[in-house]
N, C-alpha and C positions, 0 to 999 in steps of 0.2 A: 566360826561358822563358814561353811563353804557353799557358795551359790553361783551357778553358771561358771564354774572354773576359777572363781576368785575367792580369796579368803577375807572374811569380814570379822571385825571384833566390835562388840558393843562398847567396850572400854579397853584401852591399851595403855599400860604404864610401863615405860622402859626406863629402868634406872641404871645408870652407868657412870663410871668415873670419867670426868671431863678433863681434857687437857687443851692448852692453847697452842695452836700450830704456829709456825713461823710467819704465816700470813695474818695472824691475830684471830683466826677462827676457832671457835670452841667445837671440839669433836669428841666422840666416844672412843675409848680405847679399844684396840683390836680384840683383846681378851673378853671384853664385855659384849662385843658384837658376836664373837664366837659363842658365848653363853646364850645369847638370844637365838641364834640359828639353831643350836642344839635343843633349846627349849621348844621352839616351833616344830622341829623335826620329831621330837618325842611325842608331841601332841598329835601329829599326823599319824605316826606309827600306831598310836592307841586307837585312832579312828579306823585304821585299816588292819587292825590286828588279826582279823579273821581271813584276810586276803593277802597278807604280807608276803607269803611264800611265792606268789605269782611274779613278784618283782625280782626274784633271784635269777631269772632267765636273762636279765638285762646286764649281764656281766661285761659284755663288749658291745658298744653302741656307736652307730654313725648317725648323726643328726642331719636330716635333709632339710633344705630350705625351699622345697618345691612350691609351697604355698605362700612364700614371702613375697614373690614377685620381683625381687632384686637380690643382688649378690649371689646369684645362682651359680652352681658349679656345672660348667659345660661338660657333656659326656658323663653325667652323674649316673645314668642307668647302668652303663658298662662298669663303672667303678663300684657301684653298689653290688653288682653280681659278684665281683671279685672279693669284696669285703665279706659278703655272706659266706663265701667258701672258707674264709678265715675265721668264721664264727661270730661275725658281727650281726647284730639286729639293727635293721634300718628303721629309724623312728622319725615321725613328724610330730613335733611338740604340740601342734595345734589339735592333735587327737587326744591329748591328755589334759586333765585338770591340773591346776597349780599344785595341789597336794600330790598327785601322781608323779608329776615332774620331779618334785623333791625326792620322792622315794626311788625313782629311776636313777637319778644322779647319785644318791646315797649307796645304791647297790652296785653301780657300775664300777669296774676297775680299769677299763680302757675306754676312752671317749674320743671320738674324732668328729670335728665339726668345722665348717667354715665360720669365720668370725661372725657373731651375731648375738642377739639378746638372750637366746636360750642358754648361753654359757654363764649367765648370771647365777644359774643353779649350782655352779661349782662350789658355792659356799656350803652346800650340803654333802659334799663328797667326803669320803674317809681319807685319812692321810695316805700318801703314797699312790693314790689313784693317778693313772697316767692320762695326760691330756695332749691331744694333737690338734692345734688350731691352724686352719688353712687361711692364708691371706692373699688378697689382691696385691700385686707388687707395689702399688702406689697408695695403699690404704691399710696401715698396720697399727691400729691403736693397741696400746699395751696394758689395758686395764685387767684383762684376764690373766696375763702373765703376773701382774702385781698380786692379784688375788691368790693365784697358785703358790707363789712364793711365801705369802703370809700364812697359808694354811697347810704347807708342806705337801703339795702335790708335785708330781713329776711332769713338768711342762716341756712340750716340744712344739715347734712351729714349722710350717711348710709354706714357703713363698712360691706362688704359682710360676713366676718368672725366675727361673733358676740362674739367670745372669745378673740378678740384682745384688748378689754377693752378701745377702743377709742384712742389708742396711734397712733399718726401720724408718718408714716415711709415712706421713699422714697428709694426703691431699684430699680435702673434702669433696672435690668434684668426682672422685672415684669411690665414694662411700657406698654407692648403690650399684656400682659396675659389676657385671657378671665376671666370672673367673674362668679363664682358659687354662687347663691343666694337662700336663703330659702324663697320661694314665700309667705308662710303664715306669716312668721315673718316680711317680708318686707311690705306686705300690711297692717298688723297690725300697723306698724310704720307709714305708710302713713295716716291711718285713725285716729290714736290716738295722734300722735306727730306732724306730718307735717300739716295735714288739721285741726286737733283738736286744734292747738295752734294759737289762734287769738290774 
């Protein structure tokens, strides 16, 4: 049941094979998690079966964080204009319900986004979908890289500070910092590395 953008269930039973991690925690296997994501996606597709075609236009998307209030991309308006010229649809996830977000990610083949919670929807992507995650040079959590590798997505990352040398760092004090980006360098990366890498 969907209500005000959230999914609710009267009763949910998730059956999966458990294994014990090196830390002694019991976890569900990745194959069972994938089964659950696909099960959920199939249910949503049935709900939207009469409107499913409208999501086909979300082939290439850029996710804006303009409503987030933090980790904003400086100069985003100019970058968005250039991405639109390259066929990208600029979307704000707060404009969509949970179910619609799932379908958008499932239909997308190229996704560009600053690091943020919206990328949790990667679990609904088809294999080989291309992801470009933009990082602040001092805050680069790797959870979406990990997800991408597990479900066979093509993962790319762009560090705003090009002098960082590609070293992953996590400094919590920068988790909400805005990101200053070189527009020309970034668009060159999109054209020659992200889109040019098939």
